[in-house]
C-alpha positions as CSV (number, residue, x, y, z in Angstrom):
1,X,63.6,149.5,131.8
2,X,63.7,152.5,133.9
3,X,65.4,155.1,131.5
4,X,62.6,155.1,128.5
5,X,60.1,155.5,131.2
6,X,61.3,158.4,132.4
7,X,59.8,162.0,132.2
8,X,62.6,163.5,133.9
9,X,66.1,162.7,133.4
10,X,69.3,163.6,135.3
11,X,72.8,162.6,133.8
12,X,76.2,163.4,134.9
13,X,79.7,162.6,133.8
14,X,82.5,162.3,136.3
15,X,84.2,165.7,136.6
16,X,87.9,165.5,135.4
17,X,90.9,166.8,137.1
18,X,91.3,170.2,136.4
19,X,95.5,170.1,136.2
20,X,95.6,168.0,132.8
21,X,93.8,169.1,129.7
22,X,91.0,167.3,128.1
23,X,92.0,164.1,126.3
24,X,89.8,162.0,123.9
25,X,89.0,159.6,127.0
26,X,87.2,162.3,128.7
27,X,85.9,163.7,125.3
28,X,84.2,160.2,124.4
29,X,82.4,160.2,128.2
30,X,81.1,163.7,127.7
31,X,80.0,163.1,124.1
32,X,78.1,160.2,125.3
33,X,76.6,162.1,128.0
34,X,75.3,164.7,125.5
35,X,73.8,161.9,123.1
36,X,71.7,160.8,125.7
37,X,70.6,164.0,126.8
38,X,69.5,165.1,123.0
39,X,67.9,161.5,122.9
40,X,65.7,162.0,125.9
41,X,64.9,165.8,124.9
42,X,64.0,164.5,121.5
43,X,61.7,162.1,123.2
44,X,60.1,165.0,125.1
45,X,61.4,164.3,128.4
46,X,62.6,167.0,130.7
47,X,66.5,167.1,131.1
48,X,69.3,168.0,133.5
49,X,73.1,167.4,132.3
50,X,75.8,167.9,134.5
51,X,79.7,168.0,134.2
52,X,82.6,170.0,135.5
53,X,85.9,170.2,137.0
54,X,87.6,168.5,140.1
55,X,89.8,171.3,141.4
56,X,91.0,170.1,144.9
57,X,93.9,167.6,145.7
58,X,97.5,166.9,146.0
59,X,98.4,167.1,142.6
60,X,96.3,170.3,141.8
61,X,98.2,172.1,144.6
62,X,101.5,170.5,143.6
63,X,101.3,171.6,139.7
64,X,100.4,175.1,140.5
65,X,103.3,175.3,143.3
66,X,105.7,173.9,140.6
67,X,104.5,176.6,137.9
68,X,104.8,179.1,140.6
69,X,101.2,180.3,140.7
70,X,98.0,180.5,143.1
71,X,96.2,177.8,143.3
72,X,92.7,179.2,142.3
73,X,94.1,181.6,139.6
74,X,95.5,178.4,137.9
75,X,92.3,176.2,138.4
76,X,90.6,179.1,136.8
77,X,92.7,179.1,133.9
78,X,92.8,175.2,133.8
79,X,88.9,174.9,134.2
80,X,88.4,176.8,131.2
81,X,89.6,174.3,129.0
82,X,87.1,172.1,130.1
83,X,84.3,174.7,129.5
84,X,85.3,175.3,126.1
85,X,84.6,171.8,124.9
86,X,80.8,173.0,125.1
87,X,81.5,174.7,121.9
88,X,84.4,172.8,120.6
89,X,82.1,169.3,120.9
90,X,78.6,171.1,120.4
91,X,77.6,169.9,123.6
92,X,74.4,170.6,125.6
93,X,75.2,170.5,129.3
94,X,73.1,172.6,131.7
95,X,75.4,172.7,134.5
96,X,79.4,173.3,134.9
97,X,80.2,172.2,138.2
98,X,83.3,173.7,140.2
99,X,84.5,171.6,143.2
100,X,85.8,175.4,144.2
101,X,82.3,177.2,143.6
102,X,81.2,178.5,147.1
103,X,78.0,176.4,146.8
104,X,79.7,173.3,146.3
105,X,81.9,173.7,149.1
106,X,79.0,174.5,151.4
107,X,77.3,171.1,150.2
108,X,80.5,169.1,150.8
109,X,80.8,170.3,154.4
110,X,76.9,169.6,154.9
111,X,77.4,166.1,153.6
112,X,80.3,165.6,155.7
113,X,78.2,166.7,158.8
114,X,75.6,164.2,158.0
115,X,77.8,161.4,157.7
116,X,79.1,162.5,160.8
117,X,75.8,162.5,162.5
118,X,75.2,158.7,161.6
119,X,78.3,157.8,163.4
120,X,80.4,157.0,160.2
121,X,83.3,159.3,160.6
122,X,86.3,159.0,163.1
123,X,90.1,159.6,163.5
124,X,93.1,157.4,163.4
125,X,96.7,157.1,162.7
126,X,97.5,155.6,159.4
127,X,100.4,154.8,157.2
128,X,99.9,154.4,153.3
129,X,101.6,154.2,149.7
130,X,99.8,156.7,148.0
131,X,99.8,157.6,144.3
132,X,99.1,161.6,143.5
133,X,98.0,160.7,139.9
134,X,95.2,158.4,141.1
135,X,94.8,160.3,144.1
136,X,94.3,156.8,145.7
137,X,95.8,154.6,148.3
138,X,98.0,151.7,146.8
139,X,98.4,148.3,148.2
140,X,101.4,145.8,147.0
141,X,98.7,143.9,145.0
142,X,98.0,147.3,143.2
143,X,101.5,147.9,142.0
144,X,103.8,146.3,139.2
145,X,107.3,146.8,140.1
146,X,106.8,148.6,143.1
147,X,104.9,151.5,140.9
148,X,101.2,152.5,140.2
149,X,100.5,151.0,136.4
150,X,98.7,153.9,135.6
151,X,101.0,156.3,136.6
152,X,104.4,154.5,136.4
153,X,106.7,157.5,136.1
154,X,105.1,159.2,139.4
155,X,107.3,158.2,142.5
156,X,104.7,156.9,145.2
157,X,104.5,159.0,148.1
158,X,104.7,157.6,152.2
159,X,101.4,159.2,153.8
160,X,101.8,158.5,157.7
161,X,99.2,160.8,159.6
162,X,96.1,161.4,161.5
163,X,93.2,161.2,159.2
164,X,89.5,160.9,159.3
165,X,88.2,157.9,158.1
166,X,84.9,156.6,156.9
167,X,83.5,153.5,158.1
168,X,82.9,151.9,154.7
169,X,82.8,148.6,156.5
170,X,79.3,149.2,157.6
171,X,77.8,149.4,154.2
172,X,78.5,146.1,153.1
173,X,74.7,144.7,153.1
174,X,73.4,147.7,151.9
175,X,75.9,147.6,149.0
176,X,74.9,144.0,148.1
177,X,71.1,144.6,148.7
178,X,71.4,147.5,146.4
179,X,73.1,145.6,143.8
180,X,70.8,142.5,144.0
181,X,67.6,144.8,143.9
182,X,69.0,146.6,140.8
183,X,70.2,144.4,138.2
184,X,71.4,146.8,135.7
185,X,72.7,149.1,138.3
186,X,76.2,149.0,136.6
187,X,76.6,148.9,132.9
188,X,78.4,146.6,131.3
189,X,77.7,143.5,133.6
190,X,81.4,142.5,133.5
191,X,82.1,145.7,135.5
192,X,79.0,145.2,137.8
193,X,80.3,141.5,138.7
194,X,83.6,142.9,139.5
195,X,82.1,145.5,141.9
196,X,80.0,142.9,143.6
197,X,83.1,140.8,144.0
198,X,85.0,143.7,145.6
199,X,82.1,144.1,148.3
200,X,81.9,140.5,148.8
201,X,84.9,140.0,150.1
202,X,84.5,142.6,152.6
203,X,85.0,146.3,153.0
204,X,88.0,148.3,154.7
205,X,87.3,151.7,156.1
206,X,88.8,154.5,153.9
207,X,90.7,158.2,154.7
208,X,88.6,161.0,153.7
209,X,91.3,164.1,155.1
210,X,94.5,165.5,154.9
211,X,96.2,167.5,157.4
212,X,96.1,170.9,155.8
213,X,99.5,171.9,156.9
214,X,100.8,169.1,154.6
215,X,98.2,169.4,152.0
216,X,96.3,172.9,152.2
217,X,94.3,172.9,149.0
218,X,90.7,171.1,149.9
219,X,87.5,171.9,151.6
220,X,88.2,172.5,155.1
221,X,86.4,169.9,157.6
222,X,83.6,171.4,159.7
223,X,84.7,171.8,163.0
224,X,88.6,171.1,162.5
225,X,90.8,173.6,160.8
226,X,93.5,171.6,160.9
227,X,92.1,169.1,158.3
228,X,90.7,169.4,154.7
229,X,88.4,166.9,152.9
230,X,90.1,164.2,150.9
231,X,89.4,165.0,147.4
232,X,87.1,162.1,146.6
233,X,85.1,162.9,149.5
234,X,84.7,166.3,148.0
235,X,84.3,165.9,144.3
236,X,81.4,163.3,144.6
237,X,79.3,165.6,146.3
238,X,79.1,167.4,143.2
239,X,76.3,164.9,141.7
240,X,74.0,166.6,144.3
241,X,75.1,170.1,145.0
242,X,74.7,170.9,140.9
243,X,71.2,170.3,141.6
244,X,70.4,172.2,144.3
245,X,71.1,170.3,147.4
246,X,71.0,170.9,150.3
247,X,69.1,174.3,150.2
248,X,66.8,173.5,147.5
249,X,64.8,170.5,148.2
250,X,62.4,171.2,145.2
251,X,65.4,171.0,143.0
252,X,67.0,168.2,144.5
253,X,64.0,166.0,144.5
254,X,62.8,167.1,141.2
255,X,66.2,165.3,139.4
256,X,67.5,162.9,141.6
257,X,68.7,160.1,141.5
258,X,71.0,160.4,138.7
259,X,72.6,158.5,135.8
260,X,76.2,158.4,136.1
261,X,79.3,158.1,133.4
262,X,82.5,157.1,134.8
263,X,85.7,155.6,133.7
264,X,86.7,152.1,134.6
265,X,89.5,153.2,137.1
266,X,86.6,155.1,138.8
267,X,84.5,151.9,139.0
268,X,85.3,151.4,143.1
269,X,84.6,155.0,143.9
270,X,81.4,155.8,141.8
271,X,79.7,152.5,142.7
272,X,80.9,151.3,145.9
273,X,82.2,154.4,147.9
274,X,80.1,156.9,146.8
275,X,76.8,154.7,147.4
276,X,77.9,153.9,150.8
277,X,78.3,157.7,151.6
278,X,74.7,158.1,150.3
279,X,73.4,155.7,152.6
280,X,75.4,157.3,155.6
281,X,74.0,160.9,154.7
282,X,70.2,159.4,154.2
283,X,69.9,160.2,150.7
284,X,68.5,157.7,147.7
285,X,71.5,155.9,145.5
286,X,72.1,156.9,142.0
287,X,69.8,155.5,139.6
288,X,72.4,153.8,137.1
289,X,76.3,154.0,136.3
290,X,77.9,153.2,132.9
291,X,81.3,152.3,133.1
292,X,83.5,153.4,129.8
293,X,86.6,151.3,128.8
294,X,90.2,153.2,128.4
295,X,91.3,154.5,124.9
296,X,94.7,153.0,124.2
297,X,97.1,155.0,122.0
298,X,100.3,153.1,120.7
299,X,98.9,149.9,122.9
300,X,99.0,151.6,126.1
301,X,96.3,153.3,128.2
302,X,96.1,157.3,127.2
303,X,98.0,159.1,130.2
304,X,99.8,162.5,130.2
305,X,102.4,160.6,132.4
306,X,103.2,158.3,129.4
307,X,103.1,161.2,126.6
308,X,100.6,159.7,124.7
309,X,97.5,162.2,125.0
310,X,95.5,162.9,122.2
311,X,93.2,166.3,122.4
312,X,90.0,166.6,121.0
313,X,90.9,169.6,119.7
314,X,93.1,168.0,117.0
315,X,90.3,165.8,116.2
316,X,88.2,168.7,115.4
317,X,90.2,170.5,113.4
318,X,91.3,167.6,111.4
319,X,87.6,166.2,110.9
320,X,85.1,169.0,112.1
321,X,82.7,168.8,115.1
322,X,80.4,166.0,114.1
323,X,82.8,163.8,112.3
324,X,84.9,163.5,115.7
325,X,81.7,163.1,117.6
326,X,80.8,159.9,115.0
327,X,84.7,158.8,115.6
328,X,85.0,158.8,119.0
329,X,81.4,157.2,119.5
330,X,82.4,154.5,117.1
331,X,85.9,154.0,118.5
332,X,84.7,150.6,120.3
333,X,82.4,147.7,119.1
334,X,81.2,147.0,123.0
335,X,80.6,149.5,125.6
336,X,82.9,149.2,128.3
337,X,85.5,147.5,126.7
338,X,89.0,149.1,125.9
339,X,89.2,151.3,122.7
340,X,92.3,151.6,120.2
341,X,92.9,154.8,118.7
342,X,95.0,155.3,115.8
343,X,94.9,158.1,113.0
344,X,94.9,155.9,110.4
345,X,92.3,153.9,111.5
346,X,89.8,156.8,112.1
347,X,91.0,158.7,109.0
348,X,90.0,155.4,107.1
349,X,86.7,155.3,108.8
350,X,85.9,159.0,108.5
351,X,86.3,158.3,104.6
352,X,84.3,155.3,104.4
353,X,81.4,156.2,106.9
354,X,81.1,159.8,106.3
355,X,82.6,161.1,102.9
356,X,81.7,157.8,100.8
357,X,78.8,156.9,102.9
358,X,76.5,159.1,104.5
359,X,78.0,162.2,102.3
360,X,77.5,160.3,99.2
361,X,74.0,159.3,99.9
362,X,72.9,163.0,100.9
363,X,74.6,164.6,97.4
364,X,73.1,162.0,95.2
365,X,69.4,162.3,96.8
366,X,69.4,165.8,96.8
367,X,70.8,166.0,93.4
368,X,68.4,163.6,92.1
369,X,65.3,164.8,93.6
370,X,65.9,168.6,93.0
371,X,63.2,169.0,90.7
372,X,60.7,167.1,93.1
373,X,58.3,167.9,95.9
374,X,58.0,165.3,98.4
375,X,55.8,165.4,101.4
376,X,56.9,163.9,104.3
377,X,54.9,162.0,107.2
378,X,56.2,163.0,110.7
379,X,58.9,160.6,111.8
380,X,59.9,159.7,115.0
381,X,63.2,157.1,114.6
382,X,63.1,156.2,118.4
383,X,63.6,152.3,118.1
384,X,66.8,151.8,119.6
385,X,65.5,152.2,123.3
386,X,67.5,149.0,124.2
387,X,70.4,150.2,123.1
388,X,70.2,153.3,124.7
389,X,69.1,151.7,127.8
390,X,72.9,149.9,127.8
391,X,74.8,152.9,126.2
392,X,75.4,150.9,123.3
393,X,75.6,153.7,121.4
394,X,78.5,152.8,119.1
395,X,75.7,149.5,118.2
396,X,73.0,152.6,117.4
397,X,75.2,154.3,115.0
398,X,75.8,150.8,113.3
399,X,71.6,150.8,113.0
400,X,71.8,154.0,111.4
401,X,74.7,153.0,109.0
402,X,72.8,149.9,107.7
403,X,70.2,152.2,106.4
404,X,72.7,154.3,105.0
405,X,74.3,151.6,103.5
406,X,70.9,150.0,102.1
407,X,70.0,153.5,100.7
408,X,73.0,153.5,98.6
409,X,72.9,150.2,97.5
410,X,69.3,151.1,96.2
411,X,70.4,153.8,94.2
412,X,73.2,151.7,92.6
413,X,70.5,149.1,91.9
414,X,67.8,151.3,90.6
415,X,69.7,153.7,88.8
416,X,67.5,156.5,89.0
417,X,68.9,158.9,86.5
418,X,68.1,156.3,83.8
419,X,64.4,156.4,85.2
420,X,64.3,159.8,85.1
421,X,64.9,159.5,81.1
422,X,62.8,156.2,81.0
423,X,60.2,156.0,83.4
424,X,58.8,158.8,85.0
425,X,56.7,157.2,87.3
426,X,59.0,154.6,88.8
427,X,61.5,157.4,89.0
428,X,59.2,159.5,91.5
429,X,58.7,156.1,93.2
430,X,62.3,155.6,93.9
431,X,63.1,159.4,94.7
432,X,60.5,159.3,97.2
433,X,61.5,156.3,99.0
434,X,65.2,157.6,99.0
435,X,63.8,161.1,100.2
436,X,61.8,159.5,102.9
437,X,64.7,157.3,104.0
438,X,67.1,159.9,104.1
439,X,64.6,162.0,106.2
440,X,64.6,159.1,108.7
441,X,68.1,158.9,109.1
442,X,68.4,162.4,109.5
443,X,65.9,162.1,112.6
444,X,67.9,159.2,113.9
445,X,71.1,161.1,113.3
446,X,69.7,164.1,116.1
447,X,71.1,163.0,119.3
448,X,74.3,161.6,117.8
449,X,75.4,164.7,114.8
450,X,73.1,167.5,115.5
451,X,74.3,169.9,112.8
452,X,74.5,167.0,110.2
453,X,71.2,166.1,110.6
454,X,69.9,169.9,110.6
455,X,71.9,170.3,107.4
456,X,70.4,167.0,105.8
457,X,66.7,168.5,106.7
458,X,67.6,172.1,105.2
459,X,68.9,170.1,102.2
460,X,65.7,168.3,101.8
461,X,63.5,171.1,102.1
462,X,65.3,173.3,99.8
463,X,67.3,171.2,97.6
464,X,70.3,172.8,98.0
465,X,73.3,170.8,99.6
466,X,77.2,171.6,100.5
467,X,79.7,168.7,100.4
468,X,79.1,167.5,103.9
469,X,82.0,165.1,104.5
470,X,84.8,166.0,102.2
471,X,87.5,163.4,101.7
472,X,90.6,163.4,103.8
473,X,93.9,162.2,103.3
C-alpha cells in the first residue's frame, strides 16, 4: 500500500461552496483528513494538509445579489466561517485556499492555457438545463419529477449560449488505463466501479466557461474578457495551486500527487473530469481519492434547501471538541456508505462509549494507581495501517474501543480495590498492566482525539485527572 510507505504525504479536502455555513457532512470530511494528517505525522512523515473555500459561480453571485452585498465582501465574510473550523474542531491544516486568492486565480488561468495548448478547449453553442445548487448540467435521466433530486426546491435554469468546452471525450482511454493500473485509485470499491462504468460508456465534452455579461463572478478566461471560467474548472486547480504550482516547481514536486477526500456527489468531477484535465495540462494524476457517503437527517440527505442542516458548532457546544470528532467519525459503520444522524443516537453513543467507556476507565485506573510509580516502555500503536489505507477510521476506533472495553472488564474481573488490601504484589501486577494498557490506548487516540490523548498522558504522569466526559441527558 503506497500510503504507509510515504515519507511525504499531501492530503486535500474538496473546497465547499462559501455561500452556505459549514455542516456536519463537511465537518466529517475535514476531520477525516485531519486524522490521516496526524497519523502520518505520528509516524514521522512530513505532511501537507490543504482545505479552503470555493468562492466563484452562480449561486455565490446570486446570494450576494439577493443580500445586496458586494460579492467579494460576502465571500470574505462567509469564508471566515470555514476558517473558524480550525479552532472549533482542533484541525491541523497547513493551507486554507480561497479561490478568490490572487495566486489561485493566476494558477487557474495558467492551467487553462496549458489545456488550450494541448488542443482540448474549443467554443460552441449549446442549450442545457442547469442546477445552480449543484453547479452542474442536468439531463432528463438526472431529474425526479422535473427537479434536481439534491435541490428539489430550486428551479432549474435554462442556459442557451456560446461557451468554451473541454474535450473530455479525448481522455477515455487514458482514464481507463489510469484506473486499471491503480486498482485502489478510488475508495470504496463500489464507487470505483461506478466511475469506471461511467467512463466506459463514453464521455461527453463539458462546458468550462460562462458569458461574463450573464454571470460575471468568476476567473476571467485568458485572452477572452467576455467569458469567465466555469466554477468547477477554476476550483479544482486549488489542489495544485495550494502547493506552489506553477511558480515553484520545487514545492509542487515535493508534494504532488495528492490524496483527495470528496463526497459521493463529487465522484464524477474528482475522479474523471479533474483527472482528464490533469492529463491535458501535462501533470501527474492524483494519487488516491476517498469518496464519502451522505449524512442523512430525518431520512433525507442533509441540505440547506431542505432545511435539515446540522451545524458542527451545535455538536461542539453539547459534547465538546474531541467527543464531536469521535461522534462524527463513528456515525457510519463502513466508509463511503450513507450515515444517519439523530441527536438521540449520538447522545446515547456519547454516554456509552465516552462517559461510561473511556472516561470511566481513565478515572478508575488513575484513582487506583495514585500511589504507584509505573515505568512505561515506548509504545507505538500503529497497527491499523490497513484500515487507514482504506479510510476505515470508524473501524480503527472500534479496535481501540475493544481495548477499552477489555480493560474495563479486566478491572471488574480482578477487583484491584480488594487486591490492594489482600495481595500487594498481585495488585501491583494488575495496576501495571492497566496503566500500560491505558498508555497504549492514549497513543492510539492521538490522531483521533488529540486533546484527550494528552489529558490521559498527563493523568498517568501526575496521578490526577478530571472527569473527561460527563454524562449528558
